[in-house]
Every structure is written in C-alpha cells, then in structure tokens.
N, C-alpha and C positions, 0 to 999 in steps of 0.2 A: 317593365315590371317582370320579375322572375318568380314563379311559384316554386315551391320545394319539389325536388325531383326524387327525394329518398323514397325507395320502395315502389316507384312507378314502373310499371311494365307496359310497354307498347305492344299491341297485337296487330300485326300487319295482315293485309289481305292474302299475301302469298310469299313464298320464299324468295321469288325474284325481286320483290319490292325491298326486302331486307338487304339483298345483295346490292341493289341499286343505291341504297343509303350508305352502305359500306364503301362503295366506289366513290361516291360523292364526298364523303368525309375524308377519305384518303387523299383525294385531289386537293381538297381545301387545306389539308395538313401540309402539303408540299409548298403552299404559299406562305404559311406561317406555322412553325412548329409549336408556337405558344398560343395558337389561335383558339377560338371558341365557336360553338355552334348554338344558335338559339332554336329550340324546339318548341313549336306552338301547335297544339292540337285541340282546337275548339270544336270538337266533334269527331267525325270519321275521316278527317284529312289532316295529315301532318305537314306543316310548313317548316322546312329546315333552312335557316338563314345563316350565312357565313359572311365575313368581312374580307373583301379582296383588297381594298384600299381604304385606310381609315380617315382620310380627309384631314384638313388643317383648319386652325382658327376656331373661334367661338361657334361659328355656324357649321363647322366640319365640311367646308366646301371641298369637293373632290372625293367625297365618300362614294365607294362603289360596293354594293352588297350583292351577293348571289342568293337566289331562292329556288329551292326544288320542292315540289309538293308530291306527296305519296298517299295512297289509300290505306286506311286502317280497317281492321275487321270489325271494330265496335267503337262505341262512343268513348272519348277521352276528354279530360279537362286539364291541359298541361300548358304551362308557359315557363320554361326553364332554360337558362343558358349554361352549358356545361363545357369543360375543356374538350377540344377535339381529340386530344391524346387519350382521354378517358374513353371516348367512344371508339376510336380505332383500336385501342387495346382490347376492348370487348370483342370486336370483330375478329381480331387476330386469334383470340382464344377460341372463338367459335370455329374458325377455319381449322385450327390445329386439332380440335376434337371431332371435326366432321359434323358439327351441329348445323342442321339445315332447317331448324324450326322457324316459326313465324313470330315468336315472342322475343322481345329485346328489353333487358333491364336498362333503364336510363341511369347513367352515372349519378351517384348521390351528391357529388360535389358541384356546387354552382359557382359561377363567376359573374362579374358585372363589368365587362369592357365598355368603354365609352360609346361605342357605336350602337349599342342596344338602346340608348336613350333616343335615337333617331328612328322613328317608326313611320315608314312610308304610308300614305293614305290608302284605305281600302277602296275608296270610290273617287269619283270626280276626274277620272282619267279621260283625256281627250286624244283622239288619233293624231299622230304627228308624222306619218309617213312610214317608210321602210328603209332598211340599210342592208346591203348584200352581206351574207355571212362571210364570203371571201374577203371583203373589205375589213371586217372585224378581225379576222385571222391575220391578215397582212399587217394591220395596225399593231397587233400583239407582238408579232415577230420583230417588226421594226423597232417597237418600243423596248422590248427586252434587250435587243442588241445595242440600242442607244444608251440605255441605262448602264449596261455592263461596260461599255467603252468609256462612259463618262464618269465612272466611279473608280479611280485608281486606288491602289492600296494606300491606306492612311487618310483617305478622305473622311472628313468629319461627318457626324450624323446630320448636322444641319444642312451641309452641302448635298448630301445624298437625298435628304427629304425634299430639298428644293428642286433638284433635278427630276426626281420621280414625279413631283407635282406638276412640273412643266411638261414632261413627256406624256404622262397619262391624262393630263387635263386638256391636251390639245384636241380641238374639235375635229371629229371624224366626218360626221354628216348629220344633218337635221338636229343639231344640238347634242349629238351623241359623242361623249368623250372617248379618246383612245383607250381609257381604262376599261370601258365596256368590252373592248376586244380582248383585253387581258383576262377578264372574268369569263367570257364566253369560251375562250380557248382553254384556259387552265381548269375550268370546272367541267369540261366535256360537253358543253352545250352545242358546239359547232359540229353537228353530225352530218349536215348536208351542205357542202360548200357551194352548191349551185342554187341554194335557197336564199331566202331573205328573212330578216327578223323584223317584226312589227315594232313601231315606236309609239309610245304614248307619253303624255305629260300631265302632271298635276302639281300645281304650285312650283316649288323649287326642284321637284323630282322628275326624272326621266326614266321610263321603264322600257327596256329592250327585251322582247319576248320571243322565245323559240319553243318548239315542242318539248325540248328536254329541260327547259328551265327559264328563269327570268333573271335579268340584271337590273338593279335599281341604282341610279346615279343621282347624286345631289350636287 
C-alpha cells in the first residue's frame, strides 16, 4: 500500500543520516536504473526498501529485498514507493548546491512495482544461525562472474532470467540464497569481512541481518 508522497518532507536526525540515504539509494540504482524505493515512516524511523532480485512465478520465489533503517527528527506517517532516479536526482542537486540540511522532499511521483505487494512479517522471526560475511561476499563475486560468462550477446530474456534464478537461488548456508550475498555486497552492508550476519526465518521469508542493514529473501 502506497500513500501519497506529494508535499511530504522528511526531517532526519542529522546530516550524516541524509548522506547515508543518498549512498544507499545510489547503490540500489546501480542494480536497477529503473528501480524504486519504498519509504515507510510509521513514526520516527524511516525504513527504506529496495528490490535486489524480483523473484519469479506467482509466489515470487527468489525475491531478495534490501532494507536500511534511519532515524528521523520527528514523527511521520508515510508509506510511498518512488522511483530511485527521482530520489538520486534530488541528492545530486543537493550536492551541487552544497545543501547539507536535514530535510528532504520526497519525490511526488509514486510507482507500484510488483515486489511491494510482498511484505515481510514484522514479527514471528526465529533464530536460524549465522553466516560469515566473507562467504556472502564470495558468493556475490562468484555469482556475478557466472552470470556474466553465461549470458553471451543475443541471449534471450527468458534464458537470462533462468540463469540468474539458478545462480542467485543456490543455497549458500542455513537456507540463505546466494542472492543475499549480492544484496549485502551491492548495498554496502558488508563492512566487516571478519564478522558474521545473523539469520532468522518467518514462514517463507529468511532475514539476513548486519549492523548496516538487512536482506529479506523469499
């Protein structure tokens, strides 16, 4: 469900948090130039969701979402999905003018990508072990190379989608797909290669959590 974003201004706790959102949005844009970000602010915390892998079929099996949460300076009531490009363009203008303020105008145009219909549960998560950050990063590097080598010029969309689903759906550890490694690496969550991510499960969802963010896999 997406609420109207027109005229909404988010007020962040500090300028560093605004810069963090800018970096996160920019990283997500490199994965999909036509991508979107779902901004949820039911209070003083902003949850920024992005889609790393859209999944396939009616159940969208193979879906991988990234989640970053950030502190806000005051209460908000927002649930809107906007184009990533609209957000990154705003950050580019802020950078060009030297704007270091803590307020951000939410892009007024909203979109409805299919992945926003899949909402991971807020509760009911059960611990399911850990996975080394280094293993997630290695899975991402190997997967990127495998996809690149297996998609020659002229390969059809169906063949590419099938290969990507096979590579990124491969189980890495404790039910964690290799696609989680792609998300952790691409979105900048892998900051401590000597550390480990915690894994939780709830129904069809698996959550891989690190201090910098979360990855939700279905």
